[in-house]
FIMI-975162 format. One line per 3 residues: number of its first residue (from 1); their letters; for each residue x, y, z of C-alpha. Coordinates in nm, 4 decimals, always signed. Example, Ala and Ser with C-alpha at 12.3 -4.5 7.8 and 13.67 -1.06 7.14 Angstrom:
<pts>
1	AS	+1.2300,-0.4500,+0.7800 ~ +1.3670,-0.1060,+0.7140;
</pts>
This chain:
<pts>
1	MGN	+1.4436,+4.8317,+5.0379 ~ +1.2289,+4.7790,+4.7544 ~ +1.4613,+4.6870,+4.5087;
4	FKS	+1.4781,+4.3222,+4.5130 ~ +1.5870,+4.2832,+4.1753 ~ +1.9460,+4.4541,+4.2193;
7	LRV	+2.0133,+4.2408,+4.5152 ~ +2.2516,+3.9857,+4.4269 ~ +2.1215,+3.7304,+4.7027;
10	WKD	+1.8092,+3.7420,+4.5080 ~ +1.9828,+3.6683,+4.1871 ~ +2.1852,+3.4093,+4.3025;
13	SVN	+1.8633,+3.2315,+4.4595 ~ +1.7259,+3.2764,+4.1082 ~ +1.9831,+3.1165,+3.9407;
16	LSA	+1.9695,+2.8240,+4.2288 ~ +1.6075,+2.7764,+4.1613 ~ +1.6625,+2.7498,+3.7671;
19	NIY	+1.9349,+2.4901,+3.8508 ~ +1.7320,+2.2632,+4.1161 ~ +1.4474,+2.2425,+3.8440;
22	YIT	+1.6944,+2.1455,+3.5845 ~ +1.8444,+1.8584,+3.8302 ~ +1.5029,+1.7470,+3.9066;
25	RKE	+1.3685,+1.7183,+3.5259 ~ +1.6462,+1.4705,+3.5033 ~ +1.5322,+1.1183,+3.5501;
28	PFS	+1.5701,+0.8989,+3.8150 ~ +1.4903,+1.2333,+4.0240 ~ +1.2018,+1.3224,+3.8068;
31	KDF	+1.0279,+1.0085,+3.8644 ~ +1.0052,+1.1020,+4.2261 ~ +0.7231,+1.3686,+4.2521;
34	GLS	+0.7226,+1.4084,+4.6228 ~ +1.0978,+1.5090,+4.6724 ~ +1.1547,+1.6863,+4.3267;
37	NQI	+0.8202,+1.9114,+4.3800 ~ +0.9447,+1.9613,+4.7148 ~ +1.2975,+2.0885,+4.6700;
40	QRA	+1.1428,+2.2696,+4.3617 ~ +0.9153,+2.4512,+4.5838 ~ +1.1664,+2.5172,+4.8697;
43	SVS	+1.4085,+2.6617,+4.6587 ~ +1.1624,+2.9159,+4.4885 ~ +1.0633,+3.0064,+4.8576;
46	IAS	+1.4092,+3.1463,+4.9115 ~ +1.3948,+3.4091,+4.5971 ~ +1.0419,+3.4865,+4.6367;
49	NIA	+1.0811,+3.5606,+5.0332 ~ +1.4077,+3.7791,+4.9852 ~ +1.1672,+3.9681,+4.7273;
52	EGD	+0.8895,+3.9738,+4.9653 ~ +1.1501,+4.0750,+5.2325 ~ +1.2737,+4.3439,+5.0532;
55	ERG	+0.9213,+4.5094,+4.9558 ~ +0.7860,+4.5518,+5.3209 ~ +0.7968,+4.8642,+5.4465;
58	SNK	+1.0048,+4.7858,+5.7894 ~ +1.3538,+4.6259,+5.8430 ~ +1.1473,+4.4261,+6.1323;
61	ESI	+0.9131,+4.2671,+5.8452 ~ +1.2360,+4.2482,+5.6331 ~ +1.4081,+4.0398,+5.8440;
64	YFF	+1.1315,+3.8285,+5.9066 ~ +1.0706,+3.7216,+5.5628 ~ +1.5086,+3.7012,+5.5061;
67	NVA	+1.4856,+3.4556,+5.8051 ~ +1.2215,+3.2480,+5.6035 ~ +1.4421,+3.2316,+5.2998;
70	KGS	+1.7165,+3.1163,+5.5432 ~ +1.5171,+2.8740,+5.6501 ~ +1.4231,+2.7327,+5.2926;
73	AAE	+1.7837,+2.7360,+5.2108 ~ +1.8337,+2.4980,+5.4551 ~ +1.5537,+2.2921,+5.3428;
76	VIT	+1.7269,+2.2658,+5.0282 ~ +2.0476,+2.1784,+5.1454 ~ +1.8595,+1.8661,+5.3152;
79	QLH	+1.6737,+1.7631,+5.0124 ~ +1.9808,+1.7752,+4.8549 ~ +2.1402,+1.5334,+5.0961;
82	IAH	+1.8508,+1.3068,+5.0680 ~ +1.8396,+1.3096,+4.6876 ~ +2.2352,+1.2315,+4.7015;
85	KIG	+2.1971,+0.9676,+4.9147 ~ +1.9290,+0.7563,+4.7489 ~ +2.1347,+0.7985,+4.4139;
88	YID	+1.9067,+1.0943,+4.2476 ~ +2.2377,+1.3122,+4.2172 ~ +2.5997,+1.2736,+4.2384;
91	NSV	+2.8975,+1.4010,+4.4268 ~ +2.9937,+1.6852,+4.1868 ~ +2.6109,+1.7998,+4.1662;
94	LEK	+2.5665,+1.8071,+4.5427 ~ +2.8849,+1.9903,+4.6327 ~ +2.8083,+2.2466,+4.3404;
97	LEN	+2.4276,+2.2927,+4.4742 ~ +2.5136,+2.2792,+4.8492 ~ +2.8170,+2.5687,+4.8040;
100	QTE	+2.5404,+2.7782,+4.5898 ~ +2.3001,+2.7474,+4.8707 ~ +2.5412,+2.7996,+5.1543;
103	KIR	+2.6419,+3.1383,+4.9861 ~ +2.3173,+3.2501,+5.0029 ~ +2.2326,+3.1131,+5.3618;
106	ATL	+2.5479,+3.3249,+5.4495 ~ +2.4508,+3.6334,+5.2343 ~ +2.1193,+3.6647,+5.3792;
109	KNL	+2.3059,+3.6345,+5.7418 ~ +2.4897,+3.9270,+5.6626 ~ +2.1799,+4.1027,+5.4998;
112	IKS	+1.9939,+4.0189,+5.8146 ~ +2.2450,+4.1495,+6.0428 ~ +2.2518,+4.4871,+5.8493;
115	RKE	+1.9149,+4.5194,+5.8671 ~ +1.8897,+4.5188,+6.2529 ~ +2.1641,+4.7922,+6.2737;
</pts>
């Protein structure tokens, strides 16, 4: 605990957030302030909650924040599907970012499990 920058899942979530910012700066996504802002905030929330959770003094507190991060990952996936459905991103972008997010969710699930033991 307390060394979040060394966690692979934190690094992956920072990369995901950068990728989200990249796609939301392109038109037509950039014109939709509501959805672009929401997916940006949800992606930032993943990395932020991993960092906060790892800095907490107990596994119980860490697990809480890791679960919040996992919930934010589900938000990102949902918002990616909405963006795809309305034509902001194509299939390849959806698949790439969804796979990246699913990997983070799976890693968080394992991290939560290990902190419970």
